[in-house]
C-alpha positions as CSV (number, residue, x, y, z in Angstrom):
1,M,28.7,24.4,-4.3
2,T,30.1,24.6,-0.9
3,R,29.1,27.1,1.9
4,R,32.6,28.7,1.3
5,H,32.0,29.2,-2.4
6,V,28.4,30.4,-1.6
7,A,29.7,32.9,0.7
8,L,32.6,34.1,-1.5
9,S,29.7,34.5,-4.5
10,L,27.5,36.6,-2.4
11,A,30.6,38.6,-1.3
12,L,31.5,39.1,-4.8
13,A,27.7,39.9,-5.8
14,C,27.7,42.7,-3.0
15,A,31.0,44.3,-4.0
16,L,30.0,44.4,-7.7
17,A,26.6,45.5,-6.7
18,A,28.3,48.5,-4.9
19,V,30.1,49.3,-7.9
20,A,27.1,49.5,-10.0
21,C,25.5,51.9,-7.4
22,V,28.5,54.3,-7.7
23,T,28.0,54.0,-11.4
24,V,24.5,55.0,-11.2
25,A,25.4,57.7,-8.7
26,V,27.9,59.1,-11.3
27,R,25.5,58.8,-14.1
28,S,22.8,60.6,-12.2
29,S,25.1,63.7,-11.6
30,A,25.7,63.9,-15.4
31,P,24.4,67.2,-17.5
32,S,20.8,66.7,-18.0
33,E,21.3,67.7,-21.7
34,Q,23.4,64.5,-22.3
35,L,20.6,62.3,-23.7
36,P,20.6,58.9,-25.3
37,L,21.4,59.4,-29.1
38,A,20.2,57.0,-31.9
39,G,22.6,54.7,-32.8
40,A,24.3,54.7,-29.6
41,R,24.8,51.4,-27.8
42,M,23.7,50.3,-24.4
43,V,26.8,50.1,-22.0
44,T,27.2,47.8,-19.0
45,P,30.1,48.9,-16.7
46,L,33.0,46.5,-16.6
47,L,32.6,45.5,-13.0
48,S,28.8,45.4,-13.0
49,V,27.2,42.5,-11.3
50,R,25.3,41.8,-14.4
51,R,28.7,40.4,-15.6
52,A,28.4,37.5,-13.1
53,P,24.7,36.3,-13.5
54,A,25.6,32.8,-13.6
55,I,26.7,33.0,-10.0
56,V,23.7,34.8,-8.7
57,D,21.3,32.6,-10.9
58,D,22.8,29.4,-9.6
59,D,22.8,30.6,-6.0
60,V,19.2,31.7,-6.3
61,A,18.1,28.5,-7.9
62,L,19.7,26.4,-5.3
63,A,18.3,28.4,-2.5
64,R,14.8,28.2,-4.1
65,L,15.4,24.3,-4.5
66,K,16.1,24.0,-0.7
67,Q,13.5,26.0,0.2
68,A,10.9,24.0,-1.9
69,L,12.3,20.6,-0.7
70,S,12.2,21.4,3.1
71,Q,8.4,22.4,2.5
72,A,8.0,19.2,0.8
73,L,9.7,17.3,3.6
74,A,8.0,19.3,6.3
75,G,6.1,17.3,9.2
76,T,7.9,14.0,8.5
77,N,11.1,12.4,9.7
78,A,13.1,12.5,6.3
79,C,16.6,12.2,4.8
80,L,17.5,13.7,1.4
81,A,20.7,13.8,-0.6
82,V,20.9,15.2,-4.1
83,D,23.9,15.2,-6.4
84,G,24.3,17.4,-9.5
85,P,27.2,17.7,-12.2
86,G,29.3,19.5,-9.7
87,G,28.7,17.3,-6.7
88,R,26.5,17.3,-3.6
89,M,23.7,20.0,-3.9
90,V,21.4,19.3,-1.1
91,S,22.0,17.5,2.3
92,I,19.1,17.0,4.5
93,N,19.8,14.7,7.4
94,D,21.5,12.5,4.7
95,G,23.3,10.4,7.3
96,E,20.3,9.7,9.5
97,A,19.3,6.1,9.1
98,L,15.5,5.4,8.5
99,A,13.3,2.7,7.6
100,P,13.9,2.2,3.9
101,A,11.3,-0.2,2.7
102,S,11.9,-1.7,-0.7
103,T,14.8,0.8,-1.4
104,L,16.8,-1.7,0.8
105,K,16.8,-4.1,-2.2
106,L,19.7,-1.9,-3.7
107,L,21.9,-3.3,-0.8
108,T,20.9,-6.9,-1.5
109,A,21.4,-6.6,-5.3
110,T,24.8,-4.7,-4.9
111,A,26.0,-7.7,-2.6
112,A,24.8,-10.4,-4.9
113,L,26.5,-8.9,-7.9
114,S,29.7,-8.2,-5.9
115,V,29.8,-12.1,-4.8
116,F,28.3,-14.0,-7.6
117,G,28.8,-11.7,-10.7
118,P,26.4,-10.3,-13.5
119,D,26.8,-13.6,-15.3
120,Y,25.8,-16.0,-12.6
121,R,22.9,-18.4,-13.4
122,F,20.9,-20.6,-11.2
123,R,20.8,-24.3,-12.3
124,T,17.8,-26.5,-11.3
125,T,18.5,-30.2,-12.0
126,V,16.4,-33.3,-12.2
127,V,18.3,-36.5,-10.9
128,A,17.7,-40.1,-10.6
129,P,19.3,-43.2,-9.1
130,S,20.4,-44.5,-12.4
131,P,19.6,-43.6,-16.0
132,P,16.3,-44.7,-17.5
133,R,16.0,-48.5,-18.3
134,N,13.1,-49.3,-20.9
135,G,11.7,-45.7,-20.1
136,V,11.5,-46.1,-16.5
137,V,13.2,-44.5,-13.6
138,D,12.3,-45.4,-10.2
139,R,11.9,-41.8,-8.9
140,L,13.1,-38.4,-9.6
141,W,14.6,-35.7,-7.5
142,L,13.9,-32.0,-8.3
143,V,16.9,-30.2,-6.8
144,G,16.5,-26.6,-6.2
145,S,19.2,-24.0,-6.5
146,G,17.3,-21.2,-5.2
147,D,16.2,-19.8,-8.5
148,P,13.6,-17.3,-7.6
149,V,12.2,-16.9,-11.3
150,L,11.0,-20.7,-12.0
151,S,7.7,-19.9,-13.7
152,T,5.0,-22.1,-15.6
153,P,3.4,-20.7,-18.8
154,A,0.4,-19.6,-16.8
155,H,2.4,-17.4,-14.3
156,R,4.5,-15.8,-17.1
157,A,1.2,-14.8,-18.7
158,A,0.0,-13.3,-15.3
159,L,3.2,-11.4,-15.0
160,A,3.0,-10.1,-18.7
161,G,-0.4,-8.9,-18.1
162,D,0.6,-6.8,-15.1
163,P,2.4,-3.4,-15.9
164,V,4.5,-3.5,-12.9
165,T,6.0,-7.2,-13.6
166,R,5.5,-6.9,-17.4
167,G,9.2,-7.0,-18.0
168,D,10.1,-9.5,-15.3
169,V,12.5,-12.2,-16.4
170,T,11.7,-16.0,-15.8
171,T,13.1,-19.4,-16.0
172,P,10.7,-21.9,-18.0
173,F,9.8,-24.6,-15.5
174,E,8.4,-26.7,-18.2
175,A,11.8,-26.9,-19.7
176,L,12.6,-29.5,-17.1
177,A,9.5,-31.7,-18.2
178,D,10.6,-31.4,-21.8
179,G,14.1,-32.4,-20.9
180,I,12.9,-35.4,-19.0
181,V,10.7,-36.7,-21.8
182,A,13.8,-36.0,-24.2
183,A,15.9,-38.3,-21.8
184,G,13.5,-41.1,-22.6
185,V,11.5,-41.2,-19.4
186,R,8.1,-42.6,-19.5
187,S,7.3,-43.8,-16.1
188,V,8.5,-42.6,-12.7
189,P,6.8,-45.2,-10.2
190,H,7.7,-43.7,-7.1
191,G,7.2,-40.0,-8.2
192,I,8.9,-36.7,-8.0
193,I,10.4,-35.6,-4.8
194,G,11.5,-31.7,-4.2
195,D,14.8,-31.2,-2.6
196,D,15.4,-27.6,-1.2
197,H,18.2,-28.5,1.3
198,L,20.3,-25.7,0.1
199,F,18.4,-23.0,2.1
200,D,16.9,-22.8,5.5
201,T,13.3,-24.2,5.3
202,S,11.8,-21.5,7.5
203,R,9.3,-19.9,5.2
204,Q,8.9,-16.5,6.5
205,L,10.7,-14.1,8.9
206,S,9.1,-13.6,12.4
207,L,10.1,-9.9,12.2
208,W,7.4,-9.3,9.1
209,P,4.2,-7.8,10.0
210,A,1.8,-10.9,9.8
211,R,-0.3,-9.2,7.2
212,F,2.5,-9.2,4.5
213,V,2.4,-12.9,4.5
214,A,-1.5,-13.0,4.6
215,N,-1.9,-10.6,1.6
216,G,0.6,-12.2,-0.4
217,E,3.1,-9.6,-0.3
218,I,5.7,-12.5,-0.5
219,G,5.3,-16.2,-1.2
220,P,7.0,-18.8,1.1
221,L,10.8,-18.9,1.2
222,G,12.9,-21.8,0.0
223,A,15.5,-23.1,-2.3
224,L,12.9,-24.7,-4.4
225,T,10.1,-22.4,-5.5
226,V,7.8,-22.2,-8.6
227,D,5.5,-19.5,-9.5
228,A,6.8,-17.5,-6.5
229,G,5.5,-20.2,-4.3
230,F,1.9,-20.1,-4.8
231,V,-0.4,-22.9,-6.0
232,P,-2.4,-22.8,-9.4
233,P,-5.2,-22.5,-10.0
234,T,-6.2,-21.1,-6.3
235,G,-3.3,-18.7,-6.0
236,M,-2.9,-19.9,-2.4
237,R,0.4,-19.9,-0.7
238,A,2.1,-23.0,-0.8
239,A,2.7,-24.5,2.8
240,D,5.8,-26.4,1.3
241,P,7.0,-24.7,-1.8
242,A,9.4,-27.8,-2.7
243,L,6.4,-30.3,-2.4
244,N,4.5,-27.7,-4.6
245,A,7.3,-27.5,-7.1
246,A,7.4,-31.3,-7.2
247,A,3.6,-31.7,-7.7
248,Q,3.7,-29.3,-10.5
249,L,6.4,-31.0,-12.4
250,G,4.3,-34.2,-12.0
251,S,1.5,-32.4,-13.6
252,L,3.6,-31.3,-16.6
253,L,4.9,-34.9,-17.2
254,N,1.4,-36.3,-16.8
255,A,0.4,-33.9,-19.6
256,R,3.2,-35.1,-21.7
257,G,2.2,-38.7,-21.4
258,V,4.5,-39.7,-18.6
259,D,3.3,-41.4,-15.5
260,A,4.8,-39.4,-12.8
261,G,3.4,-41.0,-9.9
262,G,3.0,-38.8,-6.6
263,A,5.1,-36.0,-5.3
264,A,7.2,-35.8,-2.1
265,H,9.7,-33.8,-0.1
266,A,13.2,-35.1,0.6
267,T,17.0,-34.6,0.1
268,A,18.5,-36.4,-2.9
269,P,21.3,-39.0,-2.1
270,G,24.9,-38.1,-2.9
271,S,25.3,-40.3,-5.9
272,T,22.8,-39.9,-8.7
273,T,22.4,-39.3,-12.4
274,V,21.6,-36.0,-13.9
275,I,18.5,-36.4,-16.1
276,T,18.0,-32.6,-17.2
277,S,18.3,-29.2,-15.8
278,V,17.4,-25.6,-16.7
279,S,19.4,-22.4,-16.2
280,S,18.1,-19.1,-15.4
281,P,18.6,-15.9,-17.2
282,P,21.9,-14.1,-15.9
283,L,21.9,-12.7,-12.5
284,H,22.2,-8.9,-14.2
285,D,18.7,-9.7,-15.7
286,I,17.2,-11.2,-12.4
287,V,18.7,-8.3,-10.4
288,A,17.2,-5.7,-12.9
289,S,14.1,-7.4,-12.8
290,M,13.7,-7.7,-9.1
291,L,14.4,-3.8,-8.7
292,A,12.0,-3.0,-11.4
293,S,9.0,-4.8,-10.0
294,S,10.3,-4.7,-6.5
295,D,10.1,-8.4,-6.2
296,N,10.2,-9.4,-2.4
297,L,10.8,-13.2,-2.9
298,T,13.8,-12.6,-5.3
299,A,15.6,-10.2,-2.8
300,E,14.9,-12.8,0.2
301,L,16.2,-15.8,-1.9
302,L,19.2,-13.6,-2.9
303,A,19.9,-12.9,0.6
304,R,19.8,-16.7,1.4
305,L,22.0,-17.5,-1.3
306,L,24.7,-15.0,-0.1
307,G,24.2,-17.1,3.2
308,T,25.5,-20.1,1.5
309,T,28.7,-18.6,1.1
310,V,29.3,-18.9,4.8
311,A,27.4,-22.2,5.5
312,V,24.7,-24.5,4.1
313,P,21.8,-24.3,4.5
314,G,21.8,-20.6,3.9
315,T,19.9,-18.5,6.2
316,T,18.6,-14.8,5.9
317,Q,20.7,-14.0,9.2
318,A,24.0,-15.2,7.6
319,G,23.0,-13.5,4.2
320,V,22.5,-10.1,5.7
321,K,26.1,-10.3,7.3
322,V,27.5,-11.1,3.9
323,V,25.6,-8.1,2.6
324,L,27.3,-5.7,5.1
325,Q,30.7,-7.4,4.7
326,Q,30.4,-6.7,0.8
327,L,29.5,-3.2,1.3
328,R,32.2,-2.5,3.5
329,G,34.6,-4.1,0.8
330,L,33.0,-1.6,-1.5
331,G,34.0,1.4,0.4
332,V,30.5,1.9,1.7
333,D,30.0,3.2,5.4
334,T,27.8,0.7,7.1
335,T,28.0,2.1,10.6
336,S,24.4,3.2,10.9
337,L,22.9,0.3,8.8
338,N,20.6,-2.2,10.6
339,V,19.7,-4.9,7.8
340,L,17.5,-7.6,8.9
341,D,16.2,-9.0,5.5
342,G,16.9,-8.8,1.8
343,S,13.7,-7.2,1.0
344,G,13.0,-4.3,3.2
345,L,9.8,-5.7,4.5
346,S,11.0,-5.5,8.1
347,P,9.9,-2.3,9.8
348,D,13.2,-2.4,11.7
349,D,15.6,-2.0,8.8
350,R,17.6,1.2,8.8
351,V,19.4,2.7,5.9
352,P,20.6,6.5,5.6
353,C,20.1,8.2,2.3
354,D,23.8,8.8,1.6
355,V,24.4,5.0,1.6
356,L,21.6,4.6,-1.0
357,L,23.3,7.2,-3.2
358,D,26.5,5.6,-2.8
359,L,25.2,2.6,-4.3
360,L,23.8,4.6,-7.3
361,Q,27.3,5.6,-7.9
362,I,28.7,2.0,-7.7
363,G,26.0,1.2,-10.3
364,D,28.1,3.2,-12.9
365,R,30.7,0.3,-12.9
366,P,30.0,-2.4,-15.5
367,H,30.1,-5.3,-13.1
368,F,27.1,-3.5,-11.0
369,R,25.2,-2.0,-14.1
370,A,22.0,-3.9,-13.1
371,L,21.7,-1.4,-10.2
372,L,20.7,1.3,-12.8
373,D,19.4,-0.9,-15.6
374,G,16.9,-2.3,-13.2
375,L,15.5,1.1,-11.9
376,P,11.8,1.6,-12.5
377,V,11.2,4.3,-15.3
378,A,8.4,6.9,-14.6
379,G,5.4,6.2,-16.8
380,E,6.9,3.4,-18.4
381,R,8.3,0.3,-16.3
382,G,8.1,-1.2,-13.1
383,T,6.7,0.2,-10.0
384,L,6.7,3.8,-11.6
385,A,4.8,2.5,-14.6
386,A,1.8,4.2,-13.5
387,S,3.4,7.4,-12.2
388,F,4.1,11.0,-13.9
389,V,2.1,9.6,-17.3
390,G,1.8,12.5,-19.5
391,T,4.1,14.8,-17.6
392,P,7.7,16.0,-18.5
393,I,9.0,13.6,-15.9
394,A,7.9,10.6,-17.8
395,G,10.7,8.7,-19.1
396,H,13.2,10.9,-17.4
397,L,12.9,9.6,-13.9
398,Q,14.5,6.2,-13.0
399,A,14.4,5.4,-9.5
400,K,14.0,2.4,-6.9
401,T,10.7,2.9,-4.9
402,G,9.9,2.0,-1.3
403,S,6.5,1.8,0.3
404,L,5.1,0.7,3.4
405,D,2.6,2.2,5.8
406,G,4.6,4.9,7.4
407,V,7.5,4.7,5.2
408,T,8.2,6.2,1.7
409,G,11.2,6.2,-0.4
410,L,12.9,7.1,-3.9
411,A,16.3,6.7,-4.9
412,G,17.6,7.2,-8.4
413,L,18.3,9.4,-11.4
414,L,16.5,12.4,-12.7
415,N,17.1,14.3,-15.9
416,V,14.6,16.8,-16.9
417,R,16.7,20.2,-16.9
418,V,19.9,19.0,-15.0
419,P,21.0,15.5,-14.5
420,L,20.6,14.7,-10.7
421,R,21.1,11.7,-8.6
422,F,19.0,11.6,-5.3
423,A,17.9,9.5,-2.4
424,Y,14.9,10.3,-0.4
425,L,13.4,8.4,2.5
426,A,10.6,9.7,5.0
427,N,9.1,8.0,8.0
428,G,6.1,9.0,9.9
429,S,2.4,8.3,10.5
430,F,0.9,8.2,7.1
431,P,-0.9,5.5,4.9
432,E,1.0,4.0,1.9
433,N,-0.8,5.9,-0.6
434,A,-0.1,9.2,1.0
435,G,3.5,8.3,1.0
436,V,3.5,7.7,-2.6
437,S,2.0,11.3,-2.9
438,M,5.0,12.6,-0.8
439,R,7.5,11.0,-3.0
440,E,6.0,12.3,-6.2
441,R,6.1,15.7,-4.7
442,V,9.8,15.6,-3.9
443,A,10.5,14.4,-7.5
444,T,8.3,17.3,-8.9
445,V,10.4,19.7,-7.0
446,L,13.7,18.3,-8.1
447,A,12.4,18.1,-11.7
448,S,11.8,22.0,-11.8
449,Y,15.3,22.7,-10.8
450,P,17.0,25.3,-12.0
451,E,13.9,27.5,-12.1
452,S,15.2,30.9,-10.9
453,P,14.6,34.5,-11.9
454,S,16.4,36.0,-14.9
455,A,19.4,38.3,-14.6
456,T,17.1,41.2,-15.8
457,A,14.7,40.3,-13.0
458,L,17.2,40.2,-10.3
459,L,19.4,43.2,-11.4
460,P,19.1,46.9,-12.4
461,P,19.3,47.6,-16.2
462,P,22.6,48.7,-17.7
463,A,23.4,52.5,-17.8
464,P,21.6,54.2,-20.6
465,P,23.8,54.8,-23.9
466,V,26.4,57.6,-23.8
467,H,27.3,59.4,-27.1
468,T,31.1,59.5,-27.7
469,P,32.1,62.2,-30.3
470,A,34.0,60.6,-33.3
């Protein structure tokens, strides 16, 4: 409801209240012997304010909501935008650009779907100088395409055992070893060579706090990564993810009776023979998985894949420029955006709440459906799997989360009493766990809407019954 509508509603309420007062005054001057009679019905005057309770209730409920949200946001630098069935309900600094943390992944996801489409698949190939002869190929090149979800069986088991990543999609890395065996290869004297030339070979961004790399928040970046770039069984971060992938393929081949030789890192020659390949799940599923578990590596590799549309090797810097171009093409106002990476790990990223809400609306289009399909679900899936369990919000809140020290965010859909779409960001001096509590408090307030006093609590009762002679 606009301010003009609210003002008109209040004016109408006041006018009707005045009429009601006149009615009460006239009733008070009636003869005392005119008492209620059995069988007479209660009478509400035609112009009584009680005949417009919906307007009053709506105004009061919205006022209560705004007051509660203002209290929830107190003490932080925050933005909030809330849309209901009738349009924008709440706007609190909704155009102010704040650090978004992982809610920025919505921007990367939107651009990737825009450029490549929801049916796009990564294809990782194994090539050789020539077809096998008597079961021998001199060497094999494992050529990466930027697939962020190449996984061994052990890694898939680990994902399935974590409530946050339980639904994550993967590309079976061992399918490549099976394909090599099926092609008749029994020996590779000069080993497996990892090729990740498609992307820049910088393994992290200097603008990230060092602790994110040290704590394993994200694996090494590269166009050829397996198991998110971590080395089994230690779980250590691979210094060279392409070399790590080549070594893991060699181990899989050895386990299948193939003498795979050693591992190396180099670019494949221009003329080769394809021995086998494996394709990823469709981009729709990868994007949805990334949003649900807030997978930093997937977001960063999607940004570099976008960069390859400008030049090879793909860089993060080129990728974020493509992100902004695509958003502008979709009608999103990018004026206040500051996008430095694909994941939101940079503390210098800036996004306003109204842009996040725009992206949720874009998610209604079939081409971009992954934006909504991938949102974590309270009490059920992804980064909200452990939130609101056993409450009315469980199963009714779908929202992308964002968490860093001093940054919290939540953007998505809530349908407890009234269907709402909202985007919330807050920046300040608070630890990450406190930020989680803050966003949960905001979601709880939104879920209570439209709690408001009933008409009988707001207004005087109707006039007592008046007996009318037959």
